[in-house]
N, C-alpha and C positions, 0 to 999 in steps of 0.2 A: 400472507405474503412472506416469502423467504428472502432474507437479505444475506448476501455472501460477500466476504472480503476477498478481492483478488490477491492471491499470494504469489510471491516470486517463484515459489517451488513449481507452480504450474507454468508460469511464463518461461522459466529456465528450461523446463522440459520441452517446450515448443522449440527452443533453440537446439537442444541436444538431440532431438529425434529426427533431424534432417538426414542423418547418415545411418546406415545399418549399425546394429549393436556391435561394440568392440569392447574387449575386456579392459584394455588400457587406453587412456586418452593419448592423442598424438602429441608428443613433446619432442622437440629437437633442441639439443644443447651442444652446439658445435661452434667453435671459434674459427672463422674463415681464415685467419692468419696463423693459427697454431695447429689445428687438427690435420691429420694426414689426408691424402687424396682418397684413400679407401673410405675414411669416415665421411667425407663430403659426398662421395658417390652413394654410400648407403643412405645418407640423408635425402639425396635427390630421389632415390628409389622409393623411400618412404612417402615423400611428397607426391610422387606419381601415383602410388597406390591409393593415397587419400583422395586425389582428384578423380581417379577412376571409380572409387566407391561412391563418390557424390553423384557421378553420372548415373550410377545404378541404384539411385534412391527409390524408395517406395512412393510411386506416383499417387496412390490413394491417400497415403498419409500426408503427402505434400498438399494435395487438394484440400484435405480436412484442415490443415493448419492455415492455409491461405484463406479459406472461408472464415476461420476463427479470427484472423487478423482483420479481415474486412468487416466482420460484425463488431469488433472492438473499436474500430475507427469510426463506426456509425454512431457518433455520440448524440445524445438528446437528453430530455428530462429524466429518462429512466436509467441514465448511466452518467457517472461523474467523469470528468476529463482524464485522459491517460496521463500518468506522470512521465517525466523525461526519461526515467529509467525504463519504464515499460516500452516507450517508443524506441529507445536504443536497442533493447533486446529484440524487438521485432525486426529492426533494421539489420541486426547481426544475423538473424535467421535468414533473411532474404539474401544477404551477402554470401552465405554459405551454400546457397542453391546454385547448381549448374544450370542456369536458366536456358541456354541454347539447347540442352538435351530434353527439356520438358515439352509436353504437348503444347500446341499453339495456344489453347485456351488458358492453361495454367501459366504459360510464359507471359502472355499479355497481362494476366491478373497480377503476376509478380512485379512486372514493370510498373503498372499503375500504382500498386501499393508502395513501391519504392519511392515514387514521386510524391505520394501523399505523406509518407513518413518524413521525407526530407523537408517538406514544407512545414509540417507540424513541429518538427524538432527546431527548425530555425525560428519559428514563431512562438515557441514555448517561453513563458515568463522567466524560467530559470536557465534558459539556454546560454546566456552570457555570463552567468555567475559561476565562480570556481566552486567545485564540490570537494576537491581534495588537492592539497599541494604536494602530495607524495606521488609524483609522476615519473615517467621514464627519464625525462630530460632534467629532472631535479631529484636525483637519488640521495644526495647528501643531507645531513641534518637529522634532527629528531622529528619523526612523523607527527607526534602529538602537537608540536609547536607549529606545524605547517597546515593545521586544519583551518579552513576559511572561517571567518567570523560568523557568517550566516549558518554554517553547519554547527558551530559552537552554540548558537542560540537554540537550534533544534535539539541538540543534545541536552542542554540545560533544562528545557521545557520537558523533555521526555524523562529525565531523571526526577524532576519534581513530581510529575504525575505518577511515576512508578514507585517512588520512595517516600514522598511526603504527602500522600493522600490516604484515606481510609484509616485503618487501625493505628498506623505509625503517627499520623498527624494528630489523631484523637488523643493518644497517650501523651505525646509531646505537649499538646495544649493543656491537658489536665495537670501534668506535672508542673508546668510553668505557672498556671493559674493557682495551683494549690499553695505554692510558695510565695507568690507575688501579690495575690489579691486577698485582703483580709476578709474573713467570714465566707470564704469561697465554698465551704461545705454547704451553707444555706443556699447559695446561688446555684450550686449543682443540683441540690434536691429540688429546688423550684423549677429548674429547667427540665429535669427528668419527669416531674409531674406534668408540666406543660406538654411534653412530648407524648405522654400516654393519653392525655385528653385530646390533643390535636389529632393523633392517629385514629382515635375512636370516633371523632366527629367529622373528620375529613378523609373519607376512604379513597378519594381520587386526588391526584396531584393538582395543585392550583396553578393556573396559567399566570396569575398575578405574581407568583413567587419566582418565576423564571426570568432571569435577567438576560434579555436578548442581546444587549450590547456585549455582555461577557461571552455568550455563545458565539458571537460573530467576531470576536477579537482575534488579533493576529497570533495570540498565544496558542490557540488550538490549530491554527493554520501551520505554525511551525511544527507542532506535534504530528500532524498528518503528513507533512512533507518529509519528516525524518525517516519514515520506513520505506517508501510512502504507502499510505492507505488509500484504497479505492473501493467504493461501494457500488454494487451492481444489483439491479432488480432481476431476479432469476426468471420472472414470468415474461420478461420482454422477448426472450428467444422462443417461448412456447406459443405466445399469442400476441402478434403485433398490434391487434386491435385494443389491447388493454391500455388504458390511459393512466397517466400518473395522477390525475386529479379525480379518480373514481372513489375517493374516500370522503365521507361526510365529516366535515370539521366539527360538527356538533356531537359526534359520537366518540367513544373511547375504543382504542385499538391496542392490542398487546403485540409488540414485536419481540420475539425471543432470540437471544444471542447465545448460541452453543455450538461447538465447545469453545472455550477460551482458556487462555493461560492465566497465570497469577495476576498479571497486570490488566487484563481485559481491555487492551488498547483499542480494539474494534468498537467496544461499547462506548468508550470515551469519545471517539471520533463520530460515532453515530448520534450521540446526544448533542454534539456541537453542530455548528453550521459550516465547519471547515471542509467537510467531505461532500457537501452538496445535497444533503437530505432535504433541505427546505425547498430546493428546486425540484427534487425528485418526487416529493409529496407535498405540494403546495396546500396551505391552509391548516396543516396539522402542527400541533405544538408538542415537542418531544420532551420527556422527562425521564432521566435515567433512574431505574429502580433495581433493587436486588431482592433475592429470595429471603423470606422471613427466617428460615432456619439458620442464616448467618448470624443472627442475634440470639439464638436459643442456647 
């Protein structure tokens, strides 16, 4: 089974591909009270050209993107809910379509999707929460100080999981224990010996050692919502008959995550319950592992 993380690069491409390719993005910087009539007329002409280009969009490409949005809104056990940012990007795409110029089938599909997106955005848990205080109607002040408290929590958790885990946390712990705990050398040697014996006698991860309350804590939910991260089962589009519960909980399965960056944020989210993997694969217990050559 291949698990993929939905990235904003792909979603943003859906938004950008609505119009034919242009070398420069459409930007209008005119002051209605200062610029000359000639500048205003030139801006109006640019806007007219943009509207005409949207009428002449690639219908096959629009049809493909509409089908993609339809599939993404069809949530179930094999796909975690869309984030608020995903929903808004899809809504932006529909707003850029010149729907009256589309064929009847695509026009009706776009109208129906617009209604679904509006309903989902209004009902989203984060819809009423501020995500940034640095808005058009609030331009003054320091942007850093205007970050909402919930966003600050997300940033703090993300910094912790990226900077204070793995080698950095291990080195920090060893240094502190070396100076603070008497006879720590003997404790370290005893723990190293236990690790060698434990790895030799326990080849598979133990379910008893996984703290489910920690996996399901709000800590990882904040981490997932920071990006946001979304997990999709790639086989759902290929075979609708494939069920999420077709895995035997008594057997062992290996889910490979590649490629990833230095932080491996997708692996973190997949090992927790925040991204919905427990509902996607009911009965399975997940344990995050790494390759042995990282310790050689």
